[in-house]
C-alpha positions in Angstrom: -34.5 24.3 4.3 -37.3 22.0 3.1 -34.9 19.6 1.6 -32.9 19.3 4.7 -36.1 18.6 6.9 -37.0 16.0 4.6 -33.7 14.5 4.8 -33.7 14.5 8.5 -37.1 12.5 8.5 -36.0 10.1 6.1 -32.8 9.3 8.4 -34.8 9.1 11.5 -37.2 6.8 9.5 -34.2 4.6 8.7 -32.6 4.6 12.2 -36.2 3.4 13.7 -36.5 1.0 11.1 -32.8 -0.4 12.0 -33.5 -0.1 15.8 -36.8 -2.3 15.3 -34.7 -4.8 13.0 -32.0 -5.1 15.8 -34.8 -5.6 18.4 -36.3 -8.3 16.3 -32.9 -10.1 15.9 -32.1 -9.6 19.6 -35.4 -11.4 20.7 -34.6 -14.3 18.2 -31.1 -14.6 19.9 -29.3 -13.4 16.9 -27.0 -11.3 18.7 -24.5 -10.6 16.1 -27.0 -9.8 13.8 -28.7 -7.6 16.2 -25.6 -5.6 17.0 -24.9 -4.9 13.3 -28.7 -3.4 13.0 -28.2 -1.3 16.4 -24.7 -0.1 15.2 -26.0 1.1 11.9 -29.0 2.8 13.8 -26.8 4.7 16.3 -24.5 5.9 13.3 -27.4 7.5 11.5 -29.0 8.9 14.4 -26.9 9.0 18.1 -29.6 7.7 20.3 -28.2 6.8 23.6 -30.6 4.2 24.3 -29.5 2.3 21.1 -26.0 2.3 22.7 -27.2 0.3 25.7 -29.2 -2.4 23.3 -25.8 -2.6 21.6 -23.7 -3.1 24.4 -26.3 -5.9 25.8 -25.9 -7.4 22.1 -22.4 -7.4 21.9 -22.0 -8.9 25.3 -24.4 -11.9 24.2 -22.8 -12.2 21.0 -19.2 -12.9 22.9 -17.6 -9.5 21.9 -16.7 -8.4 25.5 -14.3 -5.5 24.7 -16.8 -4.2 22.3 -19.6 -4.4 24.7 -17.6 -2.5 27.6 -16.6 0.1 25.0 -20.5 0.5 24.1 -21.7 0.4 28.0 -19.0 3.1 28.8 -20.1 5.5 25.5 -23.7 5.0 26.9 -22.9 6.4 30.0 -21.0 9.4 28.3 -24.0 10.0 26.0 -26.9 9.3 28.4 -27.2 12.5 30.4 -29.6 11.2 33.0 -30.1 7.2 32.7 -31.9 6.8 35.9 -30.4 5.5 39.2 -31.2 1.9 38.5 -30.0 1.6 35.1 -26.9 3.4 35.9 -26.1 0.9 38.9 -26.8 -2.0 36.4 -24.6 -0.6 33.4 -21.9 0.0 36.0 -22.3 -3.4 37.6 -21.8 -4.6 34.0 -18.9 -2.5 33.2 -17.1 -4.0 36.3 -17.8 -7.4 35.4 -16.5 -6.9 31.7 -13.5 -5.2 32.9 -12.4 -8.1 35.1 -13.0 -10.3 31.8 -11.1 -8.5 28.9 -7.6 -7.8 28.5 -6.5 -5.1 25.9 -4.5 -4.6 22.7 -2.1 -1.2 21.9 -0.4 -0.6 18.6 3.0 0.5 18.5 3.3 2.0 15.3 6.6 3.3 13.1 6.3 5.8 12.1 3.6 6.9 14.7 0.6 7.6 12.5 -3.2 7.5 13.0 -4.5 3.9 12.1 -7.9 2.3 11.8 -8.4 -1.4 13.4 -10.7 -4.0 12.4 -10.8 -6.9 15.0 -12.0 -10.2 13.6 -13.9 -8.5 10.8 -15.2 -5.7 12.7 -14.1 -2.0 12.7 -13.0 -0.9 16.1 -14.9 2.6 16.6 -14.4 5.3 18.9 -10.8 4.6 19.9 -7.3 5.6 19.1 -5.5 2.3 18.7 -2.3 3.6 19.8 -3.6 3.6 23.2 -4.9 0.3 24.8 -8.3 -0.7 23.9 -10.5 -3.6 25.6 -10.5 -6.8 23.5 -12.0 -10.3 25.0 -9.3 -12.7 25.9 -8.3 -15.6 23.1 -6.6 -15.3 19.8 -7.9 -12.5 17.3 -7.0 -11.0 13.9 -6.1 -7.6 13.6 -6.2 -5.7 10.4 -4.6 -2.4 10.7 -5.4 0.5 8.0 -3.2 3.8 7.5 -3.6 6.3 5.1 -1.8 5.6 1.7 -0.6 2.1 2.8 -1.8 -1.6 2.4 -3.6 -3.0 5.1 -1.4 -5.0 7.6 -2.8 -8.3 9.0 -1.6 -9.5 12.4 -2.5 -12.3 14.8 -2.7 -11.3 18.6 -3.4 -13.2 21.6 -5.1 -11.5 24.5 -5.1 -12.7 28.2 -7.7 -11.1 30.8 -6.2 -8.1 32.6 -3.0 -7.9 30.6 -2.0 -5.8 27.4 -0.8 -7.1 24.3 1.2 -4.7 22.5 1.4 -5.2 18.9 4.6 -3.7 17.5 4.6 -2.9 13.8 7.2 -0.9 11.5 5.2 0.3 8.5 6.3 1.0 4.9 6.1 4.3 3.2 2.9 5.2 1.7 2.0 3.0 -1.4 1.3 3.4 -5.3 0.6 1.1 -8.0 2.9 0.4 -10.8 1.7 -1.1 -14.0 3.9 -2.0 -16.6 3.4 -3.6 -20.0 6.0 -4.4 -22.8 5.9 -5.3 -26.5 8.2 -8.1 -25.5 5.9 -10.4 -23.3 7.7 -11.7 -20.1 10.4 -8.9 -19.8 11.9 -9.1 -16.6 11.6 -6.1 -14.4 13.6 -4.9 -11.2 12.8 -2.0 -8.9 15.7 -0.5 -7.2 17.8 -3.8 -7.9 15.1 -5.9 -6.3 12.9 -8.4 -8.4 9.7 -7.1 -9.3 8.2 -9.8 -11.7 7.6 -10.3 -15.6 5.6 -8.2 -17.6 2.8 -7.6 -17.9 2.5 -6.9 -13.9 0.6 -4.6 -11.7 2.4 -4.2 -8.1 1.9 -2.2 -5.0 5.1 -0.4 -4.3 6.5 2.3 -2.1 5.9 5.9 -3.2 8.8 8.0 -4.4 11.6 7.7 -6.7 12.8 4.5 -7.9 15.1 3.2 -10.9 13.4 0.9 -13.0 15.3 -1.5 -15.1 13.7 -4.1 -17.8 15.3 -6.6 -19.6 14.7 -9.7 -22.1 16.8 -12.1 -24.0 17.8 -10.7 -27.5 16.9 -7.1 -26.6 18.8 -4.1 -25.2 18.1 -3.5 -21.4 16.0 -0.4 -20.7 16.8 1.5 -17.5 14.7 4.8 -16.4 13.9 7.0 -13.2 10.2 7.0 -12.3 8.5 8.7 -9.4 5.3 7.7 -7.7 3.0 9.6 -5.6 0.9 7.9 -2.7 -1.9 6.5 -4.0 -1.1 6.7 -7.4 -1.5 4.5 -10.3 1.3 4.7 -13.0 1.0 2.7 -16.1 4.0 2.4 -18.3 3.8 0.6 -22.0 7.5 0.4 -22.8 9.3 -1.1 -25.7 12.7 -3.0 -25.6 15.2 -2.3 -28.6 16.6 -5.5 -30.1 20.0 -6.0 -29.4 22.5 -4.9 -31.8 24.7 -7.4 -33.5 28.4 -7.2 -33.2 29.0 -5.9 -36.6 26.6 -3.0 -36.0 28.5 -1.7 -32.7 30.4 1.5 -33.4 33.3 0.4 -31.4 33.9 -2.8 -33.7 34.0 -0.4 -36.9 36.3 2.0 -34.9 38.8 -1.0 -34.1 38.3 -2.5 -37.6 38.7 0.8 -39.2 41.5 2.0 -37.2 43.5 -1.1 -38.4 42.5 -0.2 -42.0 43.9 3.2 -41.7 46.9 2.3 -39.9 47.8 -0.5 -42.7 47.0 2.1 -45.5 48.9 4.7 -43.7 52.1 2.2 -43.2 51.9 1.4 -47.1 52.2 5.0 -47.9 54.9 5.7 -45.5 57.1 3.1 -47.2 56.3 4.3 -50.7 56.3 8.0 -50.0 59.6 10.3 -50.7 61.5 11.4 -47.6 60.0 14.8 -48.1 56.9 13.7 -46.3 58.3 11.6 -43.5 54.7 11.4 -41.5 51.7 10.7 -43.9 49.6 9.7 -41.0 49.0 13.2 -40.1 46.6 14.0 -42.9 48.5 16.9 -44.5 48.3 17.7 -47.9 51.6 16.1 -49.1 50.0 12.7 -47.9 47.1 13.3 -50.1 49.3 14.2 -52.9 51.3 11.2 -52.2 48.5 8.8 -52.7 47.6 10.4 -55.8 51.3 10.2 -56.7 51.9 6.5 -55.5 48.9 5.2 -58.1 49.6 3.1 -61.0 
Protein backbone atom coordinates (compact mmCIF):
# COMPACT_ATOMS: atom_id res chain seq x y z
CA UNK A 1 0.00 0.00 0.00
CA UNK A 2 2.79 2.40 0.94
CA UNK A 3 4.72 1.48 -2.20
CA UNK A 4 1.73 2.13 -4.49
CA UNK A 5 1.07 5.46 -2.79
CA UNK A 6 4.69 6.49 -3.28
CA UNK A 7 4.53 5.44 -6.93
CA UNK A 8 1.38 7.53 -7.43
CA UNK A 9 3.10 10.55 -5.92
CA UNK A 10 6.10 10.03 -8.20
CA UNK A 11 3.84 9.81 -11.24
CA UNK A 12 2.01 12.98 -10.26
CA UNK A 13 5.29 14.82 -9.78
CA UNK A 14 6.56 13.69 -13.22
CA UNK A 15 3.28 14.63 -14.89
CA UNK A 16 3.34 18.06 -13.28
CA UNK A 17 6.99 18.63 -14.27
CA UNK A 18 6.20 17.73 -17.89
CA UNK A 19 3.19 20.04 -17.83
CA UNK A 20 5.36 22.92 -16.64
CA UNK A 21 7.93 22.07 -19.29
CA UNK A 22 5.22 22.15 -21.95
CA UNK A 23 3.97 25.51 -20.73
CA UNK A 24 7.49 26.93 -20.93
CA UNK A 25 7.92 25.67 -24.51
CA UNK A 26 4.51 27.10 -25.41
CA UNK A 27 5.43 30.51 -24.02
CA UNK A 28 8.62 30.39 -26.11
CA UNK A 29 6.52 29.51 -29.19
CA UNK A 30 8.23 26.12 -29.38
CA UNK A 31 4.96 24.43 -30.17
CA UNK A 32 6.21 21.03 -31.28
CA UNK A 33 8.27 20.62 -28.10
CA UNK A 34 5.31 21.88 -26.05
CA UNK A 35 3.04 19.27 -27.67
CA UNK A 36 5.48 16.46 -26.87
CA UNK A 37 5.71 17.51 -23.22
CA UNK A 38 1.92 17.88 -22.84
CA UNK A 39 1.34 14.48 -24.49
CA UNK A 40 3.87 12.81 -22.17
CA UNK A 41 2.25 14.47 -19.14
CA UNK A 42 -1.23 13.28 -20.14
CA UNK A 43 0.06 9.73 -20.77
CA UNK A 44 1.24 9.58 -17.14
CA UNK A 45 -1.79 11.24 -15.59
CA UNK A 46 -4.92 11.92 -17.64
CA UNK A 47 -5.81 15.48 -16.57
CA UNK A 48 -8.32 16.99 -19.06
CA UNK A 49 -6.83 20.50 -19.03
CA UNK A 50 -3.58 19.01 -20.37
CA UNK A 51 -5.49 17.86 -23.46
CA UNK A 52 -6.75 21.41 -23.98
CA UNK A 53 -3.20 22.74 -23.88
CA UNK A 54 -2.02 19.89 -26.11
CA UNK A 55 -4.65 20.75 -28.69
CA UNK A 56 -3.61 24.39 -28.70
CA UNK A 57 0.07 23.48 -29.11
CA UNK A 58 -0.69 21.05 -31.95
CA UNK A 59 -2.76 23.65 -33.76
CA UNK A 60 0.05 26.19 -33.68
CA UNK A 61 2.56 23.46 -34.62
CA UNK A 62 0.71 23.01 -37.91
CA UNK A 63 -0.83 19.62 -37.11
CA UNK A 64 -4.55 20.33 -37.48
CA UNK A 65 -5.63 16.68 -37.59
CA UNK A 66 -3.96 15.89 -34.27
CA UNK A 67 -5.27 19.17 -32.79
CA UNK A 68 -8.82 18.25 -33.81
CA UNK A 69 -8.54 14.84 -32.15
CA UNK A 70 -7.14 16.42 -28.98
CA UNK A 71 -9.95 19.01 -28.76
CA UNK A 72 -12.57 16.26 -29.28
CA UNK A 73 -10.91 14.10 -26.60
CA UNK A 74 -10.89 17.08 -24.23
CA UNK A 75 -14.66 17.48 -24.47
CA UNK A 76 -15.07 13.76 -23.75
CA UNK A 77 -12.79 13.80 -20.69
CA UNK A 78 -13.79 17.17 -19.23
CA UNK A 79 -17.22 16.78 -17.65
CA UNK A 80 -17.78 20.49 -17.10
CA UNK A 81 -15.38 22.73 -19.03
CA UNK A 82 -17.58 25.77 -18.44
CA UNK A 83 -19.82 27.40 -21.00
CA UNK A 84 -17.24 29.86 -22.34
CA UNK A 85 -14.51 27.28 -22.81
CA UNK A 86 -16.93 24.76 -24.37
CA UNK A 87 -18.00 27.39 -26.91
CA UNK A 88 -14.35 28.18 -27.67
CA UNK A 89 -13.44 24.51 -28.12
CA UNK A 90 -16.48 23.78 -30.28
CA UNK A 91 -15.64 26.81 -32.45
CA UNK A 92 -12.05 25.53 -32.84
CA UNK A 93 -13.35 22.07 -33.73
CA UNK A 94 -15.61 23.57 -36.40
CA UNK A 95 -12.75 25.53 -37.96
CA UNK A 96 -10.44 22.52 -37.95
CA UNK A 97 -13.07 20.23 -39.47
CA UNK A 98 -13.29 22.57 -42.46
CA UNK A 99 -9.50 22.60 -42.80
CA UNK A 100 -8.65 18.91 -42.56
CA UNK A 101 -9.17 15.86 -44.69
CA UNK A 102 -8.90 12.28 -43.50
CA UNK A 103 -7.01 9.05 -44.09
CA UNK A 104 -8.39 5.54 -43.91
CA UNK A 105 -6.47 2.26 -44.13
CA UNK A 106 -7.89 -0.67 -46.08
CA UNK A 107 -5.74 -3.62 -45.01
CA UNK A 108 -5.74 -7.14 -46.41
CA UNK A 109 -5.94 -9.12 -44.22
CA UNK A 110 -8.07 -6.88 -42.02
CA UNK A 111 -5.92 -6.72 -38.87
CA UNK A 112 -5.40 -4.08 -36.17
CA UNK A 113 -2.67 -1.58 -36.93
CA UNK A 114 -0.80 1.29 -35.36
CA UNK A 115 -0.01 4.31 -37.52
CA UNK A 116 2.68 6.95 -37.35
CA UNK A 117 2.03 10.11 -39.33
CA UNK A 118 5.14 12.11 -40.21
CA UNK A 119 6.98 10.45 -37.33
CA UNK A 120 4.23 10.94 -34.73
CA UNK A 121 2.05 8.11 -33.45
CA UNK A 122 -1.64 8.62 -34.18
CA UNK A 123 -3.18 7.85 -30.79
CA UNK A 124 -6.72 7.00 -29.82
CA UNK A 125 -7.99 5.99 -33.26
CA UNK A 126 -8.55 2.85 -35.28
CA UNK A 127 -6.85 3.71 -38.59
CA UNK A 128 -9.18 1.34 -40.42
CA UNK A 129 -11.75 4.12 -39.85
CA UNK A 130 -11.21 7.64 -41.27
CA UNK A 131 -9.06 9.83 -39.01
CA UNK A 132 -8.39 13.54 -39.37
CA UNK A 133 -5.21 14.66 -41.14
CA UNK A 134 -4.16 18.10 -42.31
CA UNK A 135 -3.97 18.79 -46.05
CA UNK A 136 -0.74 18.03 -47.88
CA UNK A 137 1.54 15.06 -48.51
CA UNK A 138 2.37 12.91 -45.50
CA UNK A 139 4.40 9.81 -44.69
CA UNK A 140 2.53 6.95 -43.09
CA UNK A 141 4.32 4.21 -41.18
CA UNK A 142 2.01 1.26 -40.61
CA UNK A 143 2.80 -1.29 -37.91
CA UNK A 144 1.00 -4.62 -37.51
CA UNK A 145 1.83 -7.45 -35.15
CA UNK A 146 4.49 -9.86 -36.37
CA UNK A 147 5.22 -7.93 -39.57
CA UNK A 148 7.83 -5.43 -40.63
CA UNK A 149 6.67 -1.77 -40.76
CA UNK A 150 5.29 -0.57 -44.09
CA UNK A 151 5.90 3.01 -45.22
CA UNK A 152 3.58 4.76 -47.65
CA UNK A 153 3.16 8.35 -48.89
CA UNK A 154 -0.35 9.81 -48.95
CA UNK A 155 -1.69 13.14 -50.22
CA UNK A 156 -4.67 14.57 -48.35
CA UNK A 157 -7.13 17.24 -49.53
CA UNK A 158 -9.39 19.27 -47.25
CA UNK A 159 -12.83 17.69 -46.86
CA UNK A 160 -11.81 14.44 -48.61
CA UNK A 161 -10.83 10.97 -47.43
CA UNK A 162 -7.69 9.37 -48.85
CA UNK A 163 -7.97 5.58 -48.70
CA UNK A 164 -4.65 3.74 -48.45
CA UNK A 165 -5.09 0.15 -49.67
CA UNK A 166 -2.41 -2.23 -48.53
CA UNK A 167 -2.00 -5.98 -48.94
CA UNK A 168 0.07 -7.24 -46.05
CA UNK A 169 2.37 -10.22 -46.20
CA UNK A 170 2.20 -12.88 -43.53
CA UNK A 171 3.78 -12.48 -40.11
CA UNK A 172 7.55 -12.18 -40.32
CA UNK A 173 10.48 -14.10 -38.86
CA UNK A 174 14.25 -13.74 -39.13
CA UNK A 175 16.39 -16.33 -40.90
CA UNK A 176 20.17 -16.23 -40.38
CA UNK A 177 22.41 -18.63 -42.32
CA UNK A 178 26.14 -19.24 -42.02
CA UNK A 179 28.14 -21.80 -43.98
CA UNK A 180 31.71 -23.04 -43.80
CA UNK A 181 31.90 -22.19 -47.49
CA UNK A 182 31.62 -18.41 -47.62
CA UNK A 183 29.45 -17.04 -50.41
CA UNK A 184 27.16 -20.04 -50.82
CA UNK A 185 24.01 -19.04 -52.71
CA UNK A 186 20.72 -19.50 -50.86
CA UNK A 187 17.20 -19.74 -52.24
CA UNK A 188 13.94 -19.94 -50.30
CA UNK A 189 11.07 -21.63 -52.09
CA UNK A 190 12.99 -21.12 -55.32
CA UNK A 191 13.45 -17.37 -54.82
CA UNK A 192 16.99 -15.95 -54.42
CA UNK A 193 17.77 -15.06 -50.82
CA UNK A 194 21.43 -13.99 -51.12
CA UNK A 195 24.94 -15.21 -50.37
CA UNK A 196 26.05 -16.53 -46.99
CA UNK A 197 26.55 -15.33 -44.37
CA UNK A 198 23.14 -13.65 -44.45
CA UNK A 199 20.32 -12.52 -42.20
CA UNK A 200 16.95 -11.76 -43.78
CA UNK A 201 13.38 -11.10 -42.73
CA UNK A 202 11.11 -13.70 -44.30
CA UNK A 203 7.49 -14.73 -44.00
CA UNK A 204 6.80 -17.11 -41.14
CA UNK A 205 5.75 -20.66 -42.00
CA UNK A 206 7.24 -23.69 -43.75
CA UNK A 207 9.78 -23.16 -46.52
CA UNK A 208 12.21 -25.08 -48.68
CA UNK A 209 15.78 -23.83 -48.25
CA UNK A 210 18.44 -24.70 -50.83
CA UNK A 211 22.16 -23.89 -50.65
CA UNK A 212 24.69 -24.29 -53.47
CA UNK A 213 28.34 -23.44 -54.05
CA UNK A 214 30.86 -24.29 -56.79
CA UNK A 215 32.68 -27.56 -56.09
CA UNK A 216 30.14 -28.65 -53.46
CA UNK A 217 27.03 -30.79 -53.35
CA UNK A 218 23.82 -28.71 -53.07
CA UNK A 219 21.98 -28.92 -49.76
CA UNK A 220 18.20 -28.79 -49.50
CA UNK A 221 16.06 -28.94 -46.39
CA UNK A 222 12.62 -27.95 -45.13
CA UNK A 223 12.53 -25.32 -42.38
CA UNK A 224 9.68 -23.93 -40.28
CA UNK A 225 9.68 -20.47 -38.71
CA UNK A 226 7.32 -19.08 -36.10
CA UNK A 227 6.18 -15.45 -36.25
CA UNK A 228 8.76 -13.24 -34.54
CA UNK A 229 11.29 -16.08 -34.29
CA UNK A 230 14.97 -15.79 -35.21
CA UNK A 231 16.22 -19.07 -36.69
CA UNK A 232 20.01 -19.36 -36.96
CA UNK A 233 21.47 -22.12 -39.11
CA UNK A 234 25.14 -23.10 -39.36
CA UNK A 235 25.37 -25.49 -42.31
CA UNK A 236 28.13 -27.34 -44.12
CA UNK A 237 28.17 -28.27 -47.79
CA UNK A 238 29.83 -31.55 -48.75
CA UNK A 239 32.57 -31.39 -51.40
CA UNK A 240 31.34 -32.57 -54.78
CA UNK A 241 32.19 -36.24 -55.40
CA UNK A 242 34.49 -37.01 -58.34
CA UNK A 243 33.13 -39.00 -61.26
CA UNK A 244 35.21 -42.05 -60.31
CA UNK A 245 33.63 -41.98 -56.84
CA UNK A 246 30.05 -42.17 -58.07
CA UNK A 247 28.39 -45.51 -57.32
CA UNK A 248 26.62 -45.60 -60.65
CA UNK A 249 29.94 -45.27 -62.51
CA UNK A 250 31.23 -48.38 -60.72
CA UNK A 251 27.94 -50.15 -61.45
CA UNK A 252 28.38 -49.52 -65.17
CA UNK A 253 32.09 -50.39 -65.20
CA UNK A 254 31.56 -53.40 -62.92
CA UNK A 255 28.64 -54.61 -64.96
CA UNK A 256 30.76 -54.47 -68.10
CA UNK A 257 33.55 -56.43 -66.38
CA UNK A 258 31.15 -59.11 -65.19
CA UNK A 259 29.67 -59.36 -68.64
CA UNK A 260 33.12 -59.75 -70.23
CA UNK A 261 34.15 -62.42 -67.69
CA UNK A 262 30.88 -64.25 -68.21
CA UNK A 263 31.28 -64.17 -71.95
CA UNK A 264 34.79 -65.67 -71.68
CA UNK A 265 33.56 -68.38 -69.39
CA UNK A 266 30.60 -69.15 -71.58
CA UNK A 267 32.87 -69.76 -74.51
CA UNK A 268 35.30 -71.95 -72.55
CA UNK A 269 32.80 -73.96 -70.51
CA UNK A 270 31.42 -77.38 -71.47
CA UNK A 271 27.87 -77.55 -72.85
CA UNK A 272 26.57 -79.04 -69.57
CA UNK A 273 26.77 -75.52 -68.11
CA UNK A 274 24.85 -73.49 -70.72
CA UNK A 275 24.33 -70.34 -68.61
CA UNK A 276 27.30 -69.60 -66.32
CA UNK A 277 26.12 -66.02 -65.76
CA UNK A 278 23.43 -67.19 -63.35
CA UNK A 279 26.01 -67.71 -60.61
CA UNK A 280 25.29 -71.41 -60.13
CA UNK A 281 27.75 -73.82 -58.57
CA UNK A 282 28.80 -75.30 -61.92
CA UNK A 283 29.91 -71.82 -62.98
CA UNK A 284 32.23 -71.56 -59.99
CA UNK A 285 33.57 -74.98 -60.81
CA UNK A 286 34.02 -73.89 -64.39
CA UNK A 287 36.10 -70.90 -63.30
CA UNK A 288 38.43 -73.24 -61.40
CA UNK A 289 38.39 -75.76 -64.18
CA UNK A 290 39.32 -73.28 -66.90
CA UNK A 291 42.47 -72.14 -65.09
CA UNK A 292 45.93 -72.96 -66.39
